[in-house]
C-alpha positions as CSV (number, residue, x, y, z in Angstrom):
1,M,-10.8,-4.3,23.5
2,Q,-10.3,-3.0,20.0
3,T,-10.0,-5.4,17.1
4,H,-8.8,-4.4,13.7
5,T,-8.7,-6.8,10.7
6,R,-6.7,-6.1,7.6
7,S,-6.5,-7.8,4.3
8,P,-3.1,-9.2,3.4
9,A,-0.6,-6.9,1.9
10,P,-0.5,-6.9,-1.9
11,E,2.4,-9.0,-3.3
12,G,5.7,-7.1,-2.9
13,V,4.3,-4.8,-0.2
14,T,5.1,-5.4,3.4
15,A,2.5,-4.9,6.1
16,T,4.6,-2.0,7.5
17,E,4.4,-0.2,4.1
18,E,0.6,-0.4,4.3
19,L,0.5,1.6,7.6
20,P,-0.5,5.2,7.7
21,L,2.4,7.6,7.8
22,L,3.0,10.1,10.6
23,Y,5.4,12.9,9.6
24,F,7.0,14.4,12.6
25,K,10.0,16.3,14.0
26,P,11.8,15.2,17.1
27,G,11.1,17.5,20.1
28,C,7.9,18.9,18.6
29,P,5.3,18.8,21.4
30,W,2.4,18.4,19.0
31,C,4.1,15.5,17.3
32,N,4.9,13.9,20.6
33,E,1.3,14.3,21.7
34,A,0.0,12.8,18.4
35,A,2.4,9.8,18.6
36,A,1.5,9.2,22.3
37,F,-2.2,9.3,21.4
38,L,-1.8,6.9,18.5
39,D,0.3,4.5,20.7
40,G,-2.1,4.8,23.6
41,H,-4.9,3.7,21.3
42,C,-2.9,0.9,19.7
43,I,-3.1,2.6,16.3
44,P,0.0,1.6,14.3
45,C,1.7,3.9,11.9
46,R,5.0,4.4,10.3
47,R,6.9,7.5,11.5
48,V,8.8,9.7,9.2
49,D,11.3,12.1,10.8
50,V,11.4,14.9,8.3
51,T,14.5,16.4,9.9
52,H,16.6,13.3,8.9
53,D,14.7,11.9,5.9
54,S,14.9,14.2,2.9
55,A,12.8,11.9,0.8
56,G,10.2,11.9,3.6
57,L,10.2,15.7,3.7
58,A,9.8,15.8,-0.1
59,R,6.8,13.4,0.1
60,L,5.3,15.6,2.9
61,K,5.6,18.7,0.7
62,K,4.0,16.7,-2.2
63,I,0.9,15.6,-0.3
64,S,0.4,18.8,1.6
65,P,0.7,22.4,0.6
66,Q,2.8,23.0,3.7
67,A,5.6,21.3,5.6
68,K,4.2,21.6,9.1
69,V,4.0,18.6,11.4
70,P,2.5,16.5,12.7
71,T,0.9,15.4,9.4
72,L,-0.9,12.1,9.1
73,D,-1.3,10.4,5.7
74,W,-4.0,7.8,6.1
75,H,-3.8,5.9,2.8
76,G,-4.0,9.1,0.7
77,E,-6.2,11.1,3.1
78,V,-4.1,13.8,4.7
79,L,-4.6,15.5,8.1
80,A,-2.0,18.3,8.3
81,D,-0.7,20.4,11.1
82,F,-3.2,19.0,13.6
83,G,-3.8,18.6,17.3
84,I,-5.7,15.9,19.2
85,D,-9.0,17.9,18.7
86,E,-8.7,17.4,15.0
87,L,-7.1,13.9,15.2
88,V,-10.0,12.3,17.1
89,P,-12.8,13.0,14.5
90,F,-10.4,12.1,11.7
91,L,-9.7,8.7,13.3
92,R,-13.4,8.2,14.0
93,S,-14.1,8.8,10.3
94,K,-11.9,5.7,9.7
95,N,-14.3,3.7,11.9
96,L,-11.8,3.4,14.7
97,R,-13.3,3.1,18.2
98,L,-11.4,5.3,20.6
99,E,-11.9,4.3,24.2
100,G,-12.1,7.0,26.8
101,V,-12.2,9.9,24.3
């Protein structure tokens, strides 16, 4: 069983706001695969639908030189336009244990 501990959120910041951001588009098979992988490994993240969130799309374009999805913003470290083959080592670099991978 995976256990993750987090320090409390800074004052005025909710725990949800501290979560990594997954930028996605509904119906995108790569986005669905990334979300299912994160969910299946109990890795929480906030999801930003760039087709309906213009501010989210603007943030995506600001953090990445492209607007392709999925893009994961892990507290300022960005993994853009990725598949599971790129996601696994990225998550492992965050010291996350991924069972069965």
